[in-house]
N, C-alpha and C positions, 0 to 999 in steps of 0.2 A: 385566399385574400380576405374572404368574408370574416374569418375568425380574427384576423388582425385588426380589421375595422371595428369589430365588436370589442376587442381588447382595448383599443385606444379609447373607445367610448366609456368603458368601465373605469379606466384610469382617469379620464377627464372628470367623471362624476366624483370619483374618489378624491381628487385634488380639490374640487369645489367644496365638498363637505369638510375636508381636512382644514381648509382655510378658515372655517368658522369654529372648528372644534379642537384644533391642535393643542396638545399639552394637557388635555383632560382625560381622565380614566385610562392612562397608559399602562397602569399596573407596574410602574417602575418600582424596583426594590433596591434601596441603598445597599452598598457593598457589604456592610456588617450586619444587616438585618436578616432575620429568618422568619419564616411563617410557621404555623402550627404543623403543617405537613413536613417541612424540613426538620423540625425538632423531632417529630415522630420517627422519621427515617434515621436520624442520628441515634435516637434511643434504641431502635431496632438493631442498628450496628453495634451499639454498646452491649445490648443483651446477648447477641450472638457471640461477641468476643468474650463476654464473661462466662458463657456456657461452652467455651471451646473444648473443655475436658469432659463434658457430660452430654452435650447435644450430639446425637448419633451422626447427623450430617457433617457437623464440624469435625467430629472425630475421624470420619472417613476422609474428608479433605485434608486434615492434618496428616493422616497416614500417607496419603498420596504425595503430599508436599515433602514429607520426610524421605520417602523412597526416591523422589527426584533429587533431593539434596544429596542423599547418599550416593546416588549414581553419578551425579556431577562431581562430587568430592573424589570418588574413586578414579574417574577418568582424569580429573585435574591432577591428582597425585601421580598418575601414571606418566603424563606428558607435559604438565605445565608448571607445577610448583613442587617444592621439596616434599618428599614422603618421609617425614621424620621417623626415626633419627637420621635417615639418609639426608644429606644436605641438598640434594638435587632430586629431580623427578626420576622415576624408574627408567624412563626412556628420555634421553636428552634431545636437545634441539636438532642435532645432526640426524639422529634416528627418525625423528618426526618428519623432518624435511625429506629424507630419503624415501620413507614409506609413502608419504603423500604424493611425491613425484612419481613413484612407481605405480600407485593407484591411478593417477591421471593418465599414464601411458597405457595401463591395462584396460581401462574402460573407454579410452578415446584414442589418442595418438601421440606421437612425439612432440608435436607443436603444443598440445595441451599440457604435456608433462613439463615442458619448458616454462609455460605460463604459471603452472603451479609452483615450480621451483623458485621462480623470480618473486612470486607473490609471498611465499612463506619467508624467503630471505628478507624481503622488505619489512615484514612484521618485526623481525629482530633488529635489523640494521637501524630502523627508525625509532627503536626504543620502546615498542609496545608489544613485545612477544607474548607475555602472559595475558594481557587484555585481549589480544587477537585470538589466541587459542581458546580463552574462556568464551568469547563470542561464538567461535566455531563449535564448541562443545554444546552450548545452549541450543544453537541452531540445529546441530546434529541430533540431539536428544528429541527436540520437537519434531523434526522431520521423520525420525525413526518411528515415533509413536503415531504420527500422522499416517504413515504408510500402513501400520498395523490396524488403525481404526478406519482410515479413509478408503482403503482398497475394498473391504467388504461392502461399504456403502456405495462405492462406485460400481461394483458388480450388481448390487441390488437395483440401483437406478438405471443401469445399463440393460437389465434383463426384465424389469417389471415396470410398465408404464404407470401403474397405480402408485408404487413406491416412489417413482420419480417425481410425481406431482407433489407428494407429501414432503419428501426430502428437499426438493427445490425451494419450497417456501422457507424452510429453515436456512438454507444456504443463502437465499436472497437477503434475509434479515442479517445474517452474519457479515455479508459483504457490504451491505448498506451502512452498517455501523462503523463510524470512524475508529481507527486503531486505538486512539488514546482512551476512548470510552471503555474499552475492555478492562482497563486496569482497575477501575473501582470495584466491581464485583469480584474480580479475581483476587485482589489483595484482601478483601474481606474473608474469603473462604480459604485461600491458600497462603496468605501472608506475603510479606515482602521478601526479596531475595530470589534465590534460584527457583524455588517452588512456584511463586507467582509469575516469574519471568517465563518459565517453560510452559506453564499452562496457558498464559495469555498468548504466547507465540503459537502454541498448538492450535488453539481455537481459531486464530486468524489464518493459519496456514492450511487448515483442512479443506475449505471450499474449493480452491483451485484444483486440487488433486481429484476430489470427488466429481466435480463438474466435467473436467477434461477427460479423465480416465473413463468415466461413465459414458460420455459422448463417444469415445473411441470404441468401447465395447458395443454400444448400441448401433453404431454405424457399420459393423462388420456385415458384409454382403449376405443377404438372406439366401441367395442362391447357394453360396458356400455352405451355410449352416444346413440347409435342406439336403444338400448332397451328402454331407457327413452324417446327418440324422438317418438317412436311408441305410447306412451301414450298421444301424442299431446301437449307436453310442448313447451313453447316459448323459444326463444334464451336466454332471461333473466333468465328464470327458469332453463334452462340447465346450464347456467353459475353459478348461485347462489346456486343451489341445487345439482349439480353433479360435475362440473369441479373444482370449488374453494374448496369445502369440500374434494374432493378426492386428491387435490394437497396441502392440508393444511400443511403437514409435509415439503414438498419441499419449500413452501412459507416461512415457519418459518426459514428454513435453509438460504434462501435468505436474510431474515431479520437479521439473525446472521451475515452474511458476510457484509451486509450493515452497521450494527452497528459498527463492527470492523473497516471498512473503514472510517466511520465517525469519530471515535475516533482518528484514525491515522491522518486524515487531520486536525481535530480540534487542535491537538497538534502542528502540523507544522505551523498552522495559527498564532501561537504566534509571528511569525516573522512580521506579519502585525498587531500587537497589539491585536490579538485575546485573550480573557480571558481564564484562566485555568492554568493547571500545566505546559504547555509548556513554559510559561514566565520564571519561576525560572530556568527551565532546560536550556533555551537559555542564560539567564544571566550568569549562571555558566559555560556553554560551552565556551562562549566568553572569560571568565576569566581563562579557563582551570582548573577549580576547580572541581576535580572529586568528592570529598566528598559532596560538596554543590549540585552538579547535581544528585548525586546518590539517595538521598531520594525522591525528586519529580519524578525522573525517575522510581524508584521502585514502587511508587504509581500509575504511569501510567500503569505499567505492572499489578499491582493488579487490577486496574479498568478494563483493557482489559480481564484478566482472569475471573473476576466476570461477565462481560457482555457476554463473550463467553460461559461460563458454564451455565449461566442462560437461555440464548436463546436456547442453545442446549438441556438442560433439558426440557424446555417448548416444544420443538419440539418432544422429545421422549414421553412426557406425552400426547401430542395431538394425537400421533400415537396410544398409548395404549387405549385412550378413544374412538377413532374411531373404534377400534376393540373390544370394549366392555370390556376392561380390566382396567377400571378406579378405581377399588377397591370399597369399601363401600362408596357410594356417600352421604348417609345420615350422617354417622359419620364425613366425611370430611367437610360437610357443617356446622355441629355443631362446629367442631374445628376452621373452618375459622371464624365463627361468634364470638366465644370466643376470639380468638387471635385478630380479628378485633376490638373488644371492648377494648382490652388491648392497641392496637395501638392508638385508639381514646383517651383513658385516657392519654397516653403519650403525645399526641399532646396538650391536654388541659393543662397538667402540664408544658409543654415547653413554653406555652404562659404566664403562671402565675409566674413561678419561673425563676429568672435571671440566676441562676447557671445551669438550664436545657435548657436555650435558647442559651447561648454563651458557646462554647466548652472550658472547662478549659485549661489553659495554661499548656504546657508540654515541658520538655527539651529533651524528647526522640529523637526527630528528629535531634537536633544538636549533641546529643551524638552519634547517629548512623552515622551522616555525618563525624564527627571527626574520628570515628573508621574506616569508609570506606576509608577516606583519608589516614590514616596511613597504612591500609592494601594495598592500591594501591601503595603508596610510597615504601613499602617493596617489593611488586611484581615487580615494575619497577626496583628496585635495584637488585632483584634476576634474572629476565629474561630480563632485559634491553639489556644486551650484545647479547644474542641469538636473541632477537626481532630486534635489530639493524642490526645484521648479515642477518636475513631474509629479512628485508626491503632493504638492499643494494643488496642482491643476486637477488631478484626479480626485483629491479629497474635497476641494471646494466646489469643483464643477460637476461632480458625479456622485461621490460617496456621501457627502453630507446632505445634499438634497434628498437622495433616496432614503437615507437613514431617518431624516426628519419625517418623510412621508410614512415610512413603515413603523418606526418606533414612537413617533410623537402623535400618531393618530390614536383616537380612542380604540381600545382593544376590539370592541365590537365592529368598528369601521374597517380596520385592517383585516380582521377575520372574515368579514362579509366580502370584502374586495378580493381577498385571496381565493376564497371558495368560488366566487363568481368567475374569476379568471381560470380557475381549475376546470370549471364546467365549459368555458369557452374553448379551451385548448384540448381538453381530454374527455369531455362528455360526462355522463352520469357516473361512470366508474371513478373518474378522477375527482368529481365533486364529493362522492361518498368518502373516498380516502382522505381528501383534504379536510372534510368536516370532522371525521373521527380524530385525525392527528391534531388538528387545531384545538379540539375539545380537550385532548390529553395535555397539550402544551398549556392551555389555560389552567387546567386542574393542578399542574405541577408548580404553579406560582412563579414562573420565570418568563412571563410573556415578553416583557420589555427586552430582556437580554436575548431572548430568542429572535426578536425582530432585528436587533443589532447584528446578531450573527447571520441571519438571513440576508441582511443588506450586504455584508462583506462577501457572502457566497455568491450572490447575484452579480455584484460588481465584478468580482474575480472571474465568474463564468462568462460574462459578456466580453471581457477583455480576452479571455482564452479563445472564444469563438471568433473574435476579430482576427487573432493570429492564425487560428485554424483555417479560416476561409482564405486569408491571403496566401499563406504558405501551402495549404492543401491544394488549392486551385493551381498554383504555380507548379507544384510537384506533379500533379496529374497531367498537366499540359506540356511539360518539358521533362523528358526522361533524364537528361543530364542533371537537372536540379534535383530530381528524385534520388538519383544515385549519390548525389553529394549530401543531401540533407538526411535521408533515411537512416544511415548509420549513426548520425548524431542523435536522432530520436530514439533509436534502439538503445544506445548507450544511456540516454537520459532516463529511460524506463527501468533500467537496472539499478539506479541510484536510490537508496532508501530515502524517504521523505525527510527524515530528521536532518540529513546532510544539507538539504537545500537552505535551511535556515542560516547556515554559517556565513556565506557571503552576503546574503540579503540583510541580515542583522547588522553586519559591519557597515553596509552601505547606507541603510535607511534608519538604523537605530531601532530601539524597542517600541514599536508602534503597531497599530492595527494594519497600517499600510504594508509593513514588512510581512505580516502573515498573508496578506492578499497577494503580494508579489511572489512569495514562496509558493503559494497555491497555484498561481498562474504558471510558474516554471515547472511545477510538479505535474500539472494537468495537461499542459500544452502538447507534449509528445503524443499521448494517446489520441487526443482530439484531432490533431493535425493528420495523423495517419488514417483515422477513420474517414475524415473528409476527403483526403487524397484517394483512398481506396474506393470510396463511394462514387466519386466523379469518374475515376478510371473505369468503373463498372457500367457506365452509360454506353449503350451499344453504339458502335462506330457508324452503323447505318443511319441511326437517328441523327447523329452529328452531321453526317454528309448530306442528309436530306435538308437539314437546317441551312447548311452552307449553300446548297443549290438554290435556296429561295432568297439569297442575298443577305443573310444574317452577318453582322459584324462580329468580331471576336467578343466584344462586350455583350452583345445580344445573345450570342451562343452560350456564354457562361450564365447570364442572368435568366434567360428564357428557356434554356434546354437543360444544361448540365446540372445546375443547382436544383431546379424543381424535380428532375428525375432521380437525383441523389438524396431526396428529402429524408428517406429513412436513415441513411448514414449520418446526415446532419443532425437529426434529432438524437440519434444514439451518441454522437459526439458531444452534444449539449448535455445529455444525461450523464455521461462519464465525466465530463468536465465539472458538472455540479458536484458529484460525489467526491471527486479528487480534491476540488477546492474546499469542500466542507471538511474533509479529513485534515487538510493542511491548516485551515483556519482554526480548527480545534487545537491542533498541536501548537499553533501560534499563541495560545494562551500562555505558553512558557516565556514568550518574548514580548509581552505587553499588548496582546490583541484584545484583552478584556472579554466581556460578555460571557457566553457559555463556556468557552475554552478555559478562561480564567477560573470560573466556578469549579470546573472539574479539577484543575490543578490544585486549587485550594482544598477541595474535598479529599484529594489523595494525600496531601501533605499535612493536613491538620484534622485530627479526629473529631473535634467539635464542629467542623464544617462538612463532615461526611454526608449528612442529609442533604444539604444544599448541593453538594457535588453530585450526589446520586440523582437528584432531581434534574440537574443540568445534563447529566449523561443520558437520562431517559428522554429529555427534551431534544437533545441532538439526534437521538435515534428516530424520534417522531418526525423531526425536520427532514432527515435523510430519507425515510420511507415516503413521506409526502412528496418531496421533490422527485424521487425516483419514479413513483407511480404516476405522477402527473405527466412527466416527460414520456414514459412508456405508453401511457394512454394516448397522448398526443400523436405518437408515432403510428398508433393503430387507427386513429380517427381519419376519415377521408379528408383529403385536402380541401374539398369544397364546403366542408361544414362551416 
């Protein structure tokens, strides 16, 4: 409570000084204006591009990009587009669907095989067969390289505490950085198109696998390791025969999270001409065509659910097999052989018959798009008034006053206030981090835009935490509510962030409020689950003791459960901040302005690259600052 009183005091003094100084020294930079730093960064970009054929680093990245393009092109000609002079791919749609279905059955079960079958058929029936396969190819390439690069790193951090400390710092930075920011440096070194898309996806997808697989390897029982060491095994034998097999389920969970992260980034990479379903979504978003964006957006969700359920089921099957519960192996092998032969026949037929090689044309996608457009138009007509009222209420009652305080304060005042609040909530460690990050933001000459972005992030996070507290407490105290809501939250976490913009943009239009709402929807599932799980973790004996003293339900929640779940609440706030920041940056595509717009402009126009790069670095500094302050707050004693 002491820290909150101190925080209120800091804010009161801030408001008092702001009332006399607002509008002065805000370091606002008009949209078309650049500073010397921005011009220098643009010149650096131009110099690197001009030396693409002579600079050894650029030659290396060009070679890597070329290899990735060739690999993508080869797979694409095999299963997705004509392999000229052949008018169709080497393996037609029937063969692709059959093999994918068989793989689903082989690594999981018949239910997953059916899900894969329906998912692949929906790609073709709705008219996006090639875009869907292209997205799967990019995702698959990135995940494949991630496994090759990430598993050795996971082994390293799982077996060496010193390496773990070093690698974890890099992973923290990679996961703190919003997805959209990856595109600027990646495009510079690897170009637009397939090369840039795969590399950006790869960078974003590595941390989950390394973290989770490394954790699984590290948590293998020491007793088991010591028992096997006593038999004289080598370090390699220990790793290959004990640690990795016993961590198999956790490793597959890491692969699941990596696959979903890769799909998310591969979708966003459409902005740099990355192939796949993100392209039609982006085109329709720019045109504010909800119906046109709905179908490819829905297929991205279908793909995410398919990949999520398949890898999860594979993890569960792996666990059962390791415990000797794999069922009748002989019968399963016979079934796999029979279905595999059927899949092979389908591949051969798809090579010989044109109708089985090229997916038949269908009007189902356009019909659904038109219907979705009509439904959204009707929804806007029905709830447009209340939606507009909500937007105005939040904007005028909360967003605008906070933006005025943050962005219209002199830069030194807002900087001093933020560092003081960092000290109040997180101590000296948070103070040092905030000071370094704010100094970097000042140096990058986008202070005013940074404060506007920070305003949107804070407003969105506060609203996320309101939802998280209401629903999280309800879920924790009522098992039926938990069983009803949790599947929806799980499903929400599988949806790539890009997709959330589709309905929000149609409902609220291209404004900063749309980016905030999309951020709330994107961040809420993780925050709600963290709050619910934290409150569930409060010991039953403690709750019973409180009830025995006559606590009401309200007192039980406020005085017992929430204080004892403080760590989970701070973690929920931390994750909410980072999720909202990522979405607000993506919101630069739909009128969110500030740093997100600067990044978008830097990617799309070469003469704006320097300003876009500065905005990207500023976003990273904001993310690191917010992350470290909330983590430090979680470590500080509540009585501080």
